[in-house]
C-alpha positions in Angstrom: 18.1 35.4 -20.6 16.7 37.6 -23.4 14.6 40.4 -22.0 12.3 40.4 -25.0 11.2 36.8 -24.3 10.6 37.5 -20.7 8.6 40.7 -21.4 6.5 38.9 -24.0 5.5 36.2 -21.6 5.0 38.5 -18.6 2.6 40.8 -20.5 0.4 37.7 -21.1 -0.2 37.2 -17.4 -3.0 38.8 -15.4 -0.6 40.1 -12.7 1.7 41.9 -15.1 0.6 45.4 -14.1 -0.3 45.1 -10.4 2.6 42.7 -9.4 5.0 43.2 -12.3 8.3 42.5 -10.4 6.8 39.4 -8.7 5.6 38.0 -12.1 8.9 38.7 -13.7 10.8 36.7 -11.1 8.3 33.8 -11.3 8.5 33.8 -15.1 12.3 33.9 -15.2 12.3 30.7 -13.0 9.9 28.9 -15.2 11.9 29.8 -18.3 14.9 28.1 -16.7 12.7 25.0 -16.1 11.4 24.7 -19.6 14.8 25.3 -21.0 16.3 22.5 -18.9 13.6 20.1 -20.2 14.5 20.9 -23.8 10.9 21.4 -25.0 10.9 22.1 -28.7 8.9 24.4 -31.0 5.8 22.6 -32.5 5.5 20.2 -29.6 2.3 19.0 -28.0 2.4 19.4 -24.2 0.2 18.1 -21.4 0.7 20.2 -18.2 -0.8 18.5 -15.1 -1.4 20.9 -12.2 -1.3 24.1 -14.3 -2.7 26.3 -11.6 -2.8 30.0 -12.5 -0.8 29.4 -15.7 2.7 30.6 -14.8 4.3 27.6 -16.4 1.6 27.3 -19.0 2.5 30.7 -20.5 6.2 29.8 -20.7 5.3 26.4 -22.3 3.1 28.1 -24.8 5.8 30.5 -25.8 8.4 27.8 -26.3 6.1 25.5 -28.4 5.1 28.4 -30.5 2.1 28.9 -32.8 2.5 25.4 -34.3 2.5 23.8 -30.9 -0.2 23.1 -28.3 -0.4 23.1 -24.5 -3.2 21.3 -22.7 -3.4 22.4 -19.1 -5.3 20.3 -16.4 -6.0 21.1 -12.8 -8.2 19.6 -10.2 -9.0 23.0 -8.6 -12.0 25.1 -9.5 -11.9 28.5 -11.2 -12.6 30.4 -8.0 -9.5 28.9 -6.2 -6.5 31.0 -5.6 -5.5 34.5 -4.5 -5.1 37.4 -5.1 -6.2 36.4 -8.6 -8.3 33.2 -9.0 -7.3 30.4 -11.4 -10.3 31.2 -13.6 -9.5 34.9 -14.0 -5.8 34.3 -14.5 -6.3 31.6 -17.1 -9.0 33.6 -18.9 -6.5 36.5 -19.2 -3.8 34.2 -20.5 -6.1 32.6 -23.1 -7.1 36.0 -24.4 -3.4 37.0 -24.8 -1.1 36.5 -27.8 -0.2 33.1 -26.4 -3.8 32.0 -25.9 -4.5 30.4 -29.3 -2.1 27.5 -28.5 -3.5 26.9 -25.0 -6.5 24.9 -23.7 -7.2 24.4 -20.0 -9.6 22.1 -18.2 -10.2 22.8 -14.5 -12.0 20.6 -11.9 -10.4 17.6 -13.7 -9.3 14.5 -11.8 -6.9 12.7 -14.1 -7.3 9.5 -12.0 -11.0 9.4 -12.8 -11.9 6.1 -14.6 -13.6 7.9 -17.5 -10.7 10.4 -18.1 -8.2 9.3 -20.7 -6.1 10.2 -23.8 -5.1 8.1 -26.7 -1.6 6.6 -26.5 1.3 9.1 -27.2 -1.1 12.1 -27.6 1.6 14.4 -26.3 5.4 14.9 -26.9 5.9 16.0 -23.3 4.0 15.6 -20.0 4.9 18.4 -17.5 4.4 18.1 -13.8 5.9 21.2 -12.4 6.2 22.0 -8.6 2.8 20.6 -7.8 3.6 17.1 -6.4 3.4 18.4 -2.8 -0.3 19.1 -3.5 -0.9 15.3 -3.9 -2.4 13.5 -0.9 -0.1 10.5 -0.7 2.9 8.6 -2.2 0.4 6.0 -3.6 -1.7 8.7 -5.4 1.4 10.2 -7.0 2.5 6.8 -8.3 -0.9 6.1 -9.7 -0.7 9.4 -11.6 2.7 8.6 -12.9 1.5 5.2 -14.1 -1.6 6.5 -15.8 0.1 9.4 -17.7 2.9 7.2 -19.1 0.6 6.0 -21.9 -0.2 9.6 -22.9 3.3 11.0 -23.7 6.8 10.3 -24.7 8.7 12.3 -22.1 8.1 13.3 -18.5 9.3 16.8 -17.4 9.2 17.0 -13.6 10.1 19.7 -11.1 9.7 20.1 -7.3 11.3 22.0 -4.5 14.5 20.3 -3.4 14.2 19.5 0.3 18.0 19.0 0.6 19.0 22.4 2.1 22.3 23.8 0.7 22.3 27.2 2.5 21.2 28.0 6.0 19.0 30.8 4.6 16.9 28.0 2.9 16.2 26.3 6.3 13.1 28.4 7.2 11.5 27.5 3.8 12.1 23.8 4.5 10.8 24.1 8.1 7.7 25.9 7.0 7.0 23.0 4.6 7.7 20.3 7.2 5.3 22.0 9.6 2.5 22.0 7.0 3.2 18.4 6.1 3.0 17.4 9.7 -0.4 18.8 10.4 -1.7 17.8 7.0 -1.0 14.2 7.9 -3.9 14.4 10.4 -6.4 15.7 7.9 -8.9 13.6 5.8 -9.6 16.3 3.2 -7.5 19.3 2.3 -7.0 22.0 -0.4 -3.7 23.1 1.1 -0.5 23.9 -1.0 1.5 21.3 0.9 -0.1 17.9 1.7 2.8 15.4 1.2 6.5 16.2 1.4 8.5 14.3 -1.3 12.2 14.4 -1.4 14.1 14.1 -4.7 14.9 10.4 -3.8 11.2 9.8 -3.2 10.3 11.3 -6.5 12.8 9.5 -8.6 11.8 6.2 -7.0 8.1 6.8 -7.6 8.5 7.7 -11.3 10.8 4.7 -11.9 8.4 2.4 -10.1 5.7 3.7 -12.5 7.8 2.6 -15.5 9.7 5.8 -16.4 13.5 5.9 -16.9 15.1 9.1 -15.6 17.6 10.3 -18.2 18.6 13.8 -16.9 18.6 15.5 -13.5 19.4 19.1 -12.7 19.3 21.5 -9.7 17.9 24.9 -10.5 18.5 27.9 -8.3 16.3 31.0 -8.4 17.2 32.8 -5.2 14.9 35.8 -5.9 11.8 33.6 -5.8 9.3 34.8 -3.1 7.9 31.4 -2.4 9.9 30.8 0.8 8.7 34.0 2.4 5.1 33.2 1.3 5.2 29.7 2.9 6.6 31.1 6.1 4.0 33.8 6.3 1.3 31.3 5.7 2.5 29.0 8.5 2.8 31.8 11.0 -0.5 33.4 10.1 -2.6 30.2 9.9 -1.1 27.9 12.6 -3.8 28.3 15.2 -6.5 27.8 12.7 -4.8 24.7 11.2 -4.1 23.1 14.5 -7.7 23.7 15.6 -8.8 21.7 12.5 -6.7 18.7 13.4 -8.7 17.5 16.4 -7.3 14.0 16.4 -3.7 15.1 16.7 -2.0 14.1 20.0 -1.2 16.9 22.3 2.5 16.2 22.2 2.4 16.5 18.4 0.7 19.9 18.6 3.3 21.0 21.1 6.1 19.9 18.8 4.6 21.9 15.9 4.1 25.0 18.1 7.8 24.8 19.1 8.8 24.5 15.5 6.8 27.6 14.6 8.6 29.5 17.4 11.9 28.4 15.9 10.7 29.6 12.5 9.7 33.0 13.8 13.0 33.4 15.7 15.1 32.5 12.7 13.4 34.9 10.2 13.6 37.8 12.7 17.4 37.8 12.5 18.3 36.1 9.2 17.7 36.4 5.5 15.4 33.9 3.8 16.2 32.2 0.5 13.9 29.7 -1.3 14.8 26.1 -1.6 16.5 25.0 -4.9 14.4 23.1 -7.4 15.0 19.5 -8.4 14.3 19.1 -12.1 14.4 15.9 -14.2 13.3 14.4 -17.5 12.3 10.7 -18.0 11.2 8.6 -20.9 
């Protein structure tokens, strides 16, 4: 990977000074994703679930000054930490990549009055945000609606199929969150529904897409596994308190899983899950 490309993109991110090494690793991973999708210069891209703009910045670099990236996220500008979505995206839009970026926050793409003309975009990107979706049914509705808008779907999500024992705690932390989220009516958590690669492929194909390329992307330096584990261990009492309708036996199961998680990470290294990436037309 050319260091000049990486450095150009990283300096456009709000965390490039305070968390330079973290941002470098996160950006390297997203360059791998965009490269795997084959997104070309001059393209028009719709990115659903753009978050703080980590993938948005990479997309903007690859489409170049003649291209365009439209980011959409359901979250508000004050969501996120340590830097909010609003602050992060404002910084990105004021950078050298900003002129080819537009972002709309607090946008529900399933809203009846939200639409784009047919084939408005060359690519529709849905990158590592499917687990934020509340259900299988909601994800399929999204995949059905966006199909009119673009020619090619570029999709990525954590791969729940563990390849290394060091990835197990990342998966377990995700499973624990998905279990207690199943008892919530409303949530803004990072993990609400756990989709496997088989689930994702079936959903997009049921929505009318045809998967033409699949790839597994490994980025072992990513910090996300550690972040998810820390979140579970730190928040578990608060999260279980919010799920008042959960059976006692289910709570006890989750508490046991958290103990297993803690015991594992005390004596073993942690690696993030691989990422399942595919394109569909």
